[in-house]
N, C-alpha and C positions, 0 to 999 in steps of 0.2 A: 585329545582328540579331536581331530577336523573336521570343521564345523560347514556342511552338505551345503551353506549359501554360502560360504567365503568363495568359492570356487565357482558358482553360477554366473552364466555370463551375464554382464547389464543389459537388456533391451537398449536396440540405439535408440528406440524413440522415447524411452522410460522421460519423464518431466523434469528428472533432477538433473539427468546429462546434458554434457554442454551441446554434444549433434541435437538433441532437440531445442536447446534454446534456441539455437541459431536458425533450425529449419523453421520455427515459431516467426523469430523475428524475418526471417526472410520470406515468408508467408503472408504476413504482417502488411512488407513493404512493397512485393509484388499487388496485394488487394489494393494497398494504397495507391500506387502508381499506374495499376489497372483503370480505377476510379475517376482516378485525373485526366486519364486518356480516354475515360469515357462519359466527361462530366456531362459533354454537349449533350450525349444520348440519354443519358440520365434525369435532366433538366427538361428534356424535348419530352421524356417520360411523364414526368412529374405535370406539364403542361396540358399533355393528353389527359391525366388522371384530371386536373382540375377543370377541363374543358367537357369532359365527361359528367362530372361533380354537375355543371351549369344544365346539360342536355338531361341529366336524369329528374334534378327537381322540374322542368319543364316537362317532361314527359310526364311524371306523377303528376301533377296541376292538372295537364289535357288530361290524363286516362280518369282522375277522380271530377273534374265536371263534366266530361263526356261519357262517361260510364262505357268507359273504350278499353281495349287491351293495350297492354305496354305494349307492345312491339307494335300496333297498329299506333299508336301515341308519339313512339318515337318516329316510326314514317314520315307522321304527318307535321312532326318538329322540324325534321330536317326538308320536306319537302317547303314547309312556309317559310324557313330558313334561305334557302336558295331560291326558293323564288321571289322574295323581297328583296334577295343580293341582286338577284337578276335582273331585276326590273328596275332596281338602284342604278344599277350599271347602265344599262337599256336607255334607261331616260336622261341620267347625269353623265353616265361614262365617261363621255369624249369633250364635253365642257368641262368637267374636275380635268381631266387629264388634259387640258390644254392651259389651265390657269395651276396645275402643277408644273407646266413648260415655263409658264412666266415668271412663277415662284424662280426657278431654278435660273432665271436668265437677271431676275431682278436683284435677289439677296447678295448677289456680290457687290451689285452698283451701290446697294444700300451699305454692306459693307464699307466699301470705299468711301461714300459721303460721313458715315460716321467716324471714321480715321481722320479726314480732312477737318471736323467740326470739332474732335477731340485736337488734334495737331493746334490750330488756332486755337485755343485756351491757355490760358499763364500755367497751370500745376498740368491739366493735358499734357503741356509740349514738355514740361520736364519728365513726365513719366514715360512719354516717346522717347526722350533724350534716353533714358536711361537704358533703354532697350535698344538702343543705335548698336549697341557692341556685340548683343544678341546675333543683329540682323548681319553685321556686318558693314556698315553706310549708314549715312545720312535717311533720315523718312520722308524722301522727297518725291515726285513724284513718278519718276520708276518703283520707287519702294512700295508706293501705295498702289500701282499696278499689281506688283509683286504680290502685295497681299492681297489680292480683290481673286487675284488666279489661285492662291492658297485656300480663298473662301472657296472658291469654284471645285478644286479640288474636295476640300472637306466634305460639300454638300454631295460631290460624287460618291465620295468614300461615306456618308451616311447614307445615300439612296443603296449604294449597294448592299450595306447590312439590312435594312431595310427588306431590301427584294430578298437577302437571303433570310430572314428571318419569316418571310412569306411564306419562301419553301418549306423552310419548318413547322411555320405553321397548319398547311396542307397536309402533311403528313400526321402530325399531330392529332387533326380533324378525323382522319380514318384511324387512327388507333383509338379516339375517344368515342368515336361512334360503334367499334366493339365492344368497348368497355359498358358503353350503355345500353346495349342490346342485352350484355349477360352481367350485371354490375355484381349479384350473389355467386358467379362461377370465381371470377375473378380475386372477390372479397374472400369466397372460401382457400384460392388456392394463397391467397397473402398468409392465412392466418394458417394454413399446415406448415407453412416456414420456420413456427415460433414453437417451443415447446407445449405442449399441453397443458402447463402447471400457468402458463406464462399468457397465454391464449386470452384468459377473461380480461386482462390486462390491455392485450394489443384490439380487441375487439373495442375497449374503451376508447383507447386511443383513435381508433379508424372512426369509431362516430361521432368523436366527438371535435377531432381534427376535420372531418366531412362538412360537418355543419359551420365549425368558424368560415371555411374555405367556402361555404356555400351563400352563408350569408355577406360575405365578404365581397363574394360576386356580386350579388344581387344589388348591395348597395352601391359598387363602383360602376357597375352599369348603369345606375341611375343618375350617379354623378358625370359619366359621358355623355349621356344624350343629352343632359342639362348643358354642360358648361357646351358641347359642340354648337348644339341650335342657337342657345343667346350669343355665342361669341362669332358664329357666321352672320345672324340677324345684325348685331351692332357693327360688325364690320362695314357690312352691304348699306346700314343707314348712312354710314361715314362716308361712303363713297369709296373705301380699297379694295385696291383692283385682287383679282380673286379669293375675292370672300369665303367662297363656298368652300373652297380647296384650304383655307386657312381654319376654317371651322371645321371640317372635318378632320385636320391634323391636330387643332386643338382638341378635339372630345377624343380624337385616338391615345394623345399623350396622356390624355389626366387617367386611363390605366393605370401609371405611375401614378401613385400618391403623391401630393406637396412637388415632387420635382415636376413632374408632367407640366403642370401648371405654367409654369417659369419658361421650359422650355418652348412651350406653345407660344408665349408671346414674342418668343424673338424673331422669329421670321417675320411677324406680324408688321412687328415694329422695324424690319428693316426693308420691309416692303415699302410702309407707309413714309419711311422718311427720303424712298425716290420722288416722292407724290409733293414734298414739303416736309418743314419742320410743324408746321399746324398740324397739320393729318398724324404726322409721329405723335407729338406730343398728345391729342384726342383719341389714339390709340391706347397710349399709355393708361391714361385715364379712365378710358373703358376698361380697359383688362384689370385696374385697382381696385375701378365698384365692382365689376363683374366677380371679380374670387375674395372682395370684401363680403359679398352677398352668399357667394358657394361658401367661404369658410365662415361666417358667422348664422348663416339660417339654412342654406340645403345640406351641408356635410353633416351639421351636428344635427338637424330632423332624419339624415336617412341613419347617421352610425345609433341614434338611439334606438332604429330598429335592426340595424345590420350590426358590425364587429366594429368597434374603434381603434385604433392604430393612431400609436402616439407619434407625432411628426419629425421627431430627431430618431427617433427609431426605422423610420421609413426612408429619411435622408438618408443617414449612416450604412444602410441594408442596401440602397440600392446604388451607393457609392461601390461597397465592398463587392456585393457580387458581379456589378457590372467590370470591376479591374477580374476578377476570378472567371467571370464567365462570359462577358464581351456582350455585345447587345442581347442576346437572349436571358441573359443573367441580370440586365435592365427591368427587362420587360416585366420576368417571374420572380424579382426580389418582394414584394411584398406576400404574395403568396406565398414562396418559402419560405418568408421571417414566418408570417403566421404559420404555417406547420412545426416550426422549430419551436417556437414559442409555446404553442400547444402540446408539443412532446414535452418538452422540458414542465411543463405545469403537472401530464397525468403523471409522466415515468419517473421523475425525480422530485419536484415539488409534494401532491399527492402520495408516490407509491413509495420511494424510501424515504421522504421526511415524516411523511401522515399525516399533512397537513390539509385541512378542508378549503375547499374554493372559496376564496377572499367575494365581496361581490363588486369591487374595483377590478378585478384582473382580467387580462385579455378573453380568457374562455372560461370564465366563472357562469356567465351567462348563456352562454353553449352549452354546459355542463349542467346546469339549471334545466335545461327545455331538453336535452338528452334523460335525465333523469326523469321530468314531468310523463315525458314521450314513452320511457321502459316503464313506468310506474303504472300509468293510466292503462298502456296499448301494449308494449310490445311484452313487458314481465306476463302484463293479463294474458298475454297469449289471445287474446280474443278481438283482435282488430279495431281497437277503441277509439274515436276518431275524439281527440282535444283540442273540440275549434276553439275553445274561447281563449286557447294559450295560443301568446302570437306567432311564436317560436314556430309550431307546431304548422303552417300551411305559406310555404313559400308565394303561391299567390297572393292570400292575403297582403304579406309581410310587402308585396310589388306594388299591389294596388293601395294599402297605405301609404307606403311613402309617396308616390302618384301625388294622392290626394292631398298630401302636407305640403309639397314644395310647387304643386301647379299654380298655387293662386302669385310665387312669383314672375311668372311671364307676363299679363295682365298689367302687374303693379310695374313691371320696367317699359311695358310697353306704355302705358300712361302718361309714365314720365318722361320717355323718350320723346313719344308726341309731343307730350307737352313746350318741353324743351326747341323740338323744331319748328312750333309753331309758335312760338316767343321770338325764333329769328327769318320769320316769316316764309316757310318750307312748309308748305300749306302740303305739299302732294305729301312728304315723305311723312307727315306728323299723320295723316291719315292712313299711308302703308303703316305704320308704327302703331296705333291704335287696332290696325286690321290685325297684323302677326301679334297683336297680346289677345285679341278674342278669338283666333281662329283654332289655339289648341284646347282651347276650355270649351270652344264648341264642339271639336271634334270629339270630344272625350265626353263629352254630356250625350251626340247621338249614340256613342255606344253604349254606354248605362243607361239610356231611355229606350232601347234595342231591345237591351237582356231584359227588362222592366217590364215589358211591353209582353216578350215574349212569355215572361212568368203570370202575364194577367195583373201586374200592379202596374197603378196610373200613379203618378206622382210631380210634384213643380219641376223635375226636372224639365218636363216637356216643354212647361209655359215659360222657362228660361230659356231652353234652348228658342223656340219661337221667334223668343223679345232677341237674341243675338243674332240670329239667321234675319229677321226680318231688318236689323239695323244694320246688317253689314249687304245687305241685297238695296238697301236703299240708299245705302251713301251715309250713314248716321255711323261713324266710323266709332266716334268717340262715346254716344249711347252704349256703343256694343261694349267697349273697354270696360265699362263703368259696371255692366251688368257682371259681364263675366270676372271681375273684380269681386264683388261684392257675392257672387255665388261660391266662385273657389275658396273666399275666405272665411265664410259659413260653414264650408265642408273643412277645410285644414282644422277651425277651431272644435265643432264634433271629433275628426279626426283624431285631433292631440289628445282630447279628453280623455276620449275612449284608450286609447295609447297609454297615457299614463295609468290609468286605473290597471290594465293589462301588467303594465312592468312592476306594477306594486303587488298583484298577484301572484307573479313570478316570482319576485324574492321572498314570497312568502311559501311559497310551494316548496322551494330549497330547502327546504329542511328537513325535507321527507327524506328517509333512509334508501338507500340504493345496494347497499352490500351486506353481505351477513358473513360470519364469521364458521369455520366450517371445520372439523376435527379431521383431518387425513392422514393415518400414519405417525402417530404419535406427535403431529405438530399441528396448528390453527391456520390456516390458511382464508383470505379475505378476500370474498368472491362474488361478483353481480348476484342480485338475485335470482334471475331468469336463470342459471347454469344450475339450480337448484334440483334435485330429483330426488322423490321417494327413497327412504330408506341413510341419505344423507344426517348425519350429525352434526345439529346447529347448537354452538354456546351462544346461549341469550345473556348478557349481560345487564345488570341493575337500569332501569329506566329505558331497555332497549323495547320497540315493537317487534312482535315476532312476524316475520318475512313469509312463513306458511303455515299451512296447516299441520297437527303434528302431535306425536305423543309423549311424555314429560318422562324424561329418564334422569338417572343417578340422583335427584332430590325433589322434595315437594315445591312446587313454585307456586306463587303467590304473584295473581293477575287483576291487574288495574283494567277491568270490562267495563267501563263505563262508555268509553268514546263506543263498543259496538253493541252494547246492550243493553245502555242505560243504570246500570246498575252501580251506583256509586260507593259501595263499599269493597273491598278489594277481596278477589276470592281465590281459596287454597285451593289446589291441585296437587291430588297426592302423585307418585311414581305411577306412571302407566292410564295415567289421566288424557282422552282426548283435547286440545285445546285449537280453537280455533286462530289464522292471524286477522291482524290489525289489531291485538290485544296490546298491553303494556307490562313490563315484568316490574312488578310491583315490590319485589323481593329480593333476596340475593339470586347469583346468577345460576343458573341452571343448564343441565344438554335439554334440547329438545332433537326427536327422531322427527324428520321430517316424512306426514303421510299423503303429502299432495306436491305437485310440483304449485311453482307461485302461479302458473295458468291457469289452475282448477283449483285455488284456495278460495278460503270464503271472501275475503278481500276482494279477490279479482271477480266473483260474483256481484261483490256489491260495485263495480265500481261498472259490470256489465249492465245492471241494472241504473244506474245511473244514463247511463248514457241511454237507455232505452228509453228510459221518462224525458231524457231531455229531446228525444228522435219526434217523442211522441205530442210534444208541446207546441201550442198553437206560434206561430211568429207575431209579435209586436211589430203594429207600423208607426211610422215617425208620428206626432202630433201634428204637424204641417200638414204631411199628406192625405190626411183625414178630409182637408178641404182643398186639396186639388182639382178634383173633378169638377166640382162646381164654378171654383173660379175660371180654369180652364175652361167650359161651355161660356160662359157670360162674356169674357175676353176675347174668343173668336167670334161670338154672337155679335159684339158690338162694334168689333174690328170690320166683319162682314158688311152688317150693318152699315159702316159708315161710308165703306169703299160703294154699297150696291146704291147708297139712295146719292151720298154727295158726288159719285163718278170720279171721286180723286182717289188715287189707291194711296198717295200721304198721310192722309188721316185715318187710313187703316194701321199704316205704321207708327202712327203716333200713338195710338190705342195700343199698339204691342209694344211700347218703347215705356211709353209710359204704365203699363200694364207689369210691368216687368216686377216679379215676385218679389223682390229685396227685402219688404217686411217681413214675409214668411219665409226667405231662407235663412234671414238673418236674424229673427226675433229668437224664434225657437231655439236655436243652436247658441246663439250668445244668453240667455237665460239659461235653460239645460248645463251649459257648461258654469256658468255664476252658481247655479243651484249644486254642481258635484263639486266644484270648488268649496264651496261654503261646507260640506256635507264631511270634505275630507279634513277639513280644519276640524270637525268637531271630532275626527275618528273612525266616518263612517264613509268607507270603500263602494263609491257603488260603480258599476263595471260600463256600464252603459248608457246613452241617454233616452231609449228606449224603456230600458228600467227603470229610470227618476218618473217618467212619464206614468208608466203604472202605479211605480209605487203611491203617486197622488190619488188611486184610485180605488184603492182598498177597502176590501168589504169583511171579510174575514181573514182573523188571524189563527194559526195553527203553530202551538209552542211546544217544544220537548220540557223534560224535568230538568235529569240530571245534567249540571252545569248551565243550565238556562235560565229556568225560574228559580234554581236553587244555587247555593255556590260552586258545587261541583267538588266538595271536600269536607271531609268531615269535621266536625267542630265539638266540643266539649259541651252536652245537654246536661249532666248530672252527675254527681260523686255519691256513689254509696261505699261508705269506709265504714268498718268495725267499729263496735262503740269506743276501743281505746285508741283507736288511731284520728286526729284530727283530718281533715278535707284536706288540708292544706301541705301540710309532710306526706300525705298520700300521693298528690299530686309532685311535689317537690322529689320525692323519689322515686315515682313512676318516670316523670320524666327525665330525671341523671340517666338510669341506666335507657331510656329511649334516645337518647343522642347518640347511641353508636349504632344504631340500625336507620336504613334508608324505608323504612318499610313506610305506607303511606300512616297507617294507622300511630308508629315512630313519631311520625312528620307532625302530624298533629297533636298528639299527645303534649310534643317539646313546642308548639307553640301555644299549648295554651298555658303550659306552665310558665313560659316568660310572658305571656298576656295578663296573667297575676300576679305579677312582677316577685318571681320566688327566683331564688339563686341558687342554680342546678350545681351536680356535682360531679367530677369525674369520676365517670365508672372504672371497675378497672376486673378483670377475668372475666373477662365479657364472653359467653357462649350463645350461638343465635341456633336455635331448632328449625330450620327453613319452613314454613307456614305453620310452625307453632307459636314460638315468641323465645323471652329472650332470659338469660340467667345469669349472675353476675352482683360483683360487691359494690355498694355503694356505700362512700363514711365506714367503712368498716361493719356494712350490715349485710347482709344475703339476701337478694333480691329475683325474685320471682315476676315475668310480664309475658301476657298473652293472652289466647283464650282460653276460655274460663275452666273446660278440661283436662290441659295443660296445668293449669297452676294448680286447680285441687289433687289433681293426683303426684305435685310436687309438696301440698302441704298438707290437704284436707282432705284424704280420700273420702271420708264417710260423707262429706259435705253434698245436699241434693238441691238446695236454694240457688239458685241463679235469675239474674233480672229477666224480665222478656223484653224480645224485642219486636216483637210484632209488629208495630209502627214503624218501621223504617229503620231502627237504631243500631246502631252496634258495638258492643261493650267488651272492654281489655281489663281483664282479672287483675290483680295485683296479691304476693306474696313476698311475706316480711318475716324472715328471723325462722321459715318453715312454719309459719301459720297463714292464714288467707285474710290478706289486710283487708279487701274492698277490689268493688268495680267501679270502672269511668265508662258512663256512657258517653257514644258518641252517635251526631247525625248528623246528616245533608241538610244542614240548615234552609229556610227559600230565602235570597237575597231581601235585603234590609228595602229596598226600594221596588222589589216586584208589588206591590199591593198598588202603590201609587203610579206604577209606571200601567199595568194593564187600565188603570181608572183615566190614566191617559190618552191611551189609545181610545176610548169609548168616547172622549173629545176630540179628536183628531178622525171620526168617524167610523170607526170599524163597529159592524154591529153585531158579530157573533165573534165570542175566543174559545178555542177548544184546546185540550192539554190532550198532547197524545205522547207516549212514551211505552219503554221495553218494561218499564218497574212491574213489580206486581200490583194490582188492585189495592191491596188493602197499605200499601206503601204509598202509592200516589195520593190513596186520599186522606190518609194521616196529614200528610205532606205540603199539602195543596188545598186540600179542602176548604178552606176557610177565605180564599181568592177567591175574586169576582170573577169566574169561568164558567161558560154556560154548559160545557161536556167535557169529562175527564174519562180518554180511550187509555187504559191501560194493557200490557202485555203484548206490545204492539212490534210485529217483527218490524225488520224493510219495507218487506213486501204490503205489510197492513199500513203503514203510514203512507205508502205511495197510495193505495186504493182510498184512503183516506182523506188525502190534497185532492185527489181525482172526485171524491163525494163533494166534498164543499167547496171546490173549486165552480161548481154547476152553479153556484146561487151569487156568485159575483167575484171579481179578481179577488183571489185569496194569498196571503204570505205564512209563509211557514218560516220559522227561527228554529234552530238546532246546533250543536257543535259535533258529532258526535258521528264516527263512519256509517254507524244504520239509519243518520237522516239524510245522507248524501243524495239518496234515489228522491224522497219527499222533495228536497230542495231542489233537484233539476227540476220534476214534476210541477212544482206550484207556480205563478203568476210571476210571484217575487219570493227568491229564497234568500232567505239572510244565515250568513254565518257568524257565529262568534267566535272569528279569528285569533284574539287573542292569545287563544290557551290552546283552543280547539282543533278536531282532526283535518289532514291539510284537505283527505278527502271532502271532506264538507265545504272548506271553502274555496275548493274548485270548482264543485258542482252549485255551488251558492253566486244570484245577482249582488247579491251585497255583503260584504265584507265587515262586521264590527270590526275595529285594528285595539279596542279600548275593551276593558273587563267591564263595563258599562252598560247593563240591560236598556236603560231609559233613552239610551241616545238613537234605538232603533224611536221611539217615540218620537223622538227630535227630528229625525230622519223623514219621518213622514209629513208632518209638519211643515220641513225645506220644503219635500216635494210638492205638497201642495199648496203653497205659495207662490211656486215657482213655476205650476202650471197655471195660476192662476194669472199671474204675470203675463207669463206666454201666452194665455190667451190674449189678455186686455191688449197686446201687441200685434198682434195675428187680427182681431177686428179692427184697432184703429188704424192700423197701416192697408185692412182692405176697402176698407171705409175711405181713407183718404185716396186709397189707388182709385177706388170706385170716382170720385167725383173729378179727379184727372183725368180718368176714362172718357168721360161723360165730358168734360171739357175740348179734351184733345178730339172725340167723335163728331163737335160741336164746330171744330175749327176754329177752337180759340186758344189752343195750345200746340204750338209745333212739337216735331219731336227733342230737340235741343233744351227748348224751355222744360217741356215736358222730365228729361231726363234729370235737368236740376233741382225741380219739385220732386222727384223722385227721390233724389238725395237728402234732400230736408226731411223729408218724410222718412227717409230709413237710420236718418241721425237721431232723430224724436225716439224711433223705437227701438235702438239700441241704448239708447241712454236710460230708457224705460226698463229693458232688458236687466241690465245692468244692478238693478235693485237687488236683484238676485245674492249679488254678493254676499250679503249678510242685510242685519236688520237697520231699514232705513230709518235713519237719525234726524226727526223732524226738529225744527226752534221750541224750545220749550212750550211755550203758550197757543202752539200749532198744532202738537202731540195728539195724536190721534188714540185710539185703545190699539191695543196689542196686536197683528194680525196672525201671529205663531203663537200656537198654545203652550205657554211658559208652564213645566213640568214642578207641583211641590216640592219641599223638601225632601230629602230620602227620611223615610219612617223607622224610627226605632221598633221591631217589635215586642208589644209587651206596653206600651206607652199609651 
């Protein structure tokens, strides 16, 4: 019988047919050829997207700061950009264009001079001789003229490429404007091109790559600005022709990382060579010094806030894309490579290989930022502002980077001015001092206007008056010294805060951002913001529940300590409703989502954190509290000197001497030193204001579980049957418990090993989820678990069971069909809890309050013997917030916690302290201080460090003000000219800084002069029952 399928025709497009294979090959080849032909268009589109990312970032920052619609913000950004560009062309266009013409004429001549100089050198002559055959004749004068013509032709070709690139840029600008106007629409269109099952991964790629490119763009703009301004000023001071055009060229070429800096130095060197060898050597030295500062100071500081880019990869990618795509490829090589690396990391390393992002990889920090934003903002769906994480604010990152490298400008101005002064170039020295002062003064004026608009008066105004008066009065040296001191103090404070925030970013990176969802008999890993009610999730052992849901399939054992404060894991049967944020402490189980991530319990806690944070009063800088008085005295004394003496130079001398450098430097140096000391002790203080407030704490509020207690169950009592030895009961139970990851099983194994017992390997182990274990240990049948489970397996008629009303939890054991005994566990108070609480009293804390979500009986039984003024039990997150608000009315309040339920209270407290070594990431993010080690006494130690730091800072401030006051009186009387006053002020500054540096640690006096310790020393940890 013939097979009906034997004679059926083979479809022309069947994958197994030769025709289909040939067709697929032709289609792939055609697509490759089309992409190659359209490569310029595709790269142009990428450039437009890159430009759109920058426009979106600026638009978002303006919209948030000005509270205006994004469409209006985009129009404002475009108007400001066009206005600034048009104004620059109107003011400098003609002169810069003339300078570029001069460069086009001078560079060939410089090239000719360079060839002639090389030809006169012995080794250079040999090199040129080797090129003789390639040119076709001796390298004589005629050939040098030809070489100059070749250089002119090359320059013309390069100019044509630049003009062509500018034309492409105009097209890209219009495309970028349309993309920036409706980014969500084009994002949605891109995601529609991806299969629905892969859209979460595509969205992750878009998020991560966009953030990487945005951060790189911000950092590169900063580097371009710094290099362009400094190189232009340096060339102008050296007397090089067309300095402005060369500086502009240097800044624009720095858009190409590492390679652009080298290219920028070539035309400047050739122009200087026509003016003489000395000028050329000076230019080379200037570029070497400039790029040494850029490579060792500016770029590392920028990359700390932006995105690091390996130099070797930058150079190779520039060459590769330049060969493939020409000038446009050279221009966009860096962002194209960054995008490719982000795609490889997300799609291959993490998607295909399943590896987590490492801390040193290119996109790791961007992924942590995306992860944090997703968990506390986007996933929660509540428009949460994560202002404490540096990656979430483009404007804050830009401001911080400007603050950090701003001190380089007055430092270079002071150094170059001193050098020019040494060579009797007084006029240029004064100009260098003024150029070093002006950018700092301009930045200071802008920040002062913003502060005054908010009703804040700070020391910035005093510093601005001093710098402005110095420039107007011709005291440029005094002005640049003031600028350097001010910018240096700002950089120190910004560096300390940025270091703390980077540590926090790494700490927050441990939060999961994906979940395993069962779909069509397979398990998919999806971002948790895509979870919808009705989805079935697989919750593996040790994982946190991403959404609220209902237990399905098997009972669940959940560790709810982070959310409720309950130290003992809780069993939830099938059908039980459970909340997000708790951890699976037992075997894997299925969870049917009842809410989306936006409406989950965890999202509600995050919203409560932000509400508490928004209601929290801002903290002022310590030095700013004396700004108004100091400003009033300074202005009055300067005005009086001018009025009564009739000499405005005396008023200027008063302003210069009144430079608030002791206040500007003393507090940042002391606070940064104190923060460094805390960091060495494992205490991460996030800001200088936090350390200042920590020194004034009057009330202490503490959570119980994991804070005052160890946070884990420990063996408290052994109730064994008459014929069973205690150690045998623990050894047999611990042997069986080795096969389970349940928290009580882990505690049991730890207890057995702590007793030095030798554990056996169990066999035939069966785990009943939420009930217990059964198996064979050394030939004996063993049952371990809840009392009811064990009694049912061994002695059904047994009714006696240990009472656990004091917060204890029991694990029963059955051996060979008989009830063998019960092991009682309890979350014990920390050994050092009592001593630590007493040390808080010694540090000036007047009131200690325990706030816990645990039951009243448990709280009183556990912590009733500790020196605590008030115990508040059964507290919800909202209740803890109310408690903090009530206690804070009596003075600065400090809240200590480690769970998700503590996060809102931590955010509201004057100082929130999270035990971040094993606590919830939400608590660590909400807190002002994170203790990175599992030591409660480090909090008391941090308060002692803060008090000592505050005392030294105030000592420095008052000493500096007093000495400055004496100098101001002398200047008003005419005994102290401005320059001498500036030098006197520097002596005061050095003394104040040296005194502030004592905050780096305990000062070591010589033994015979050693005074009593200034910081309270904690007693040795106490052993309970001793």
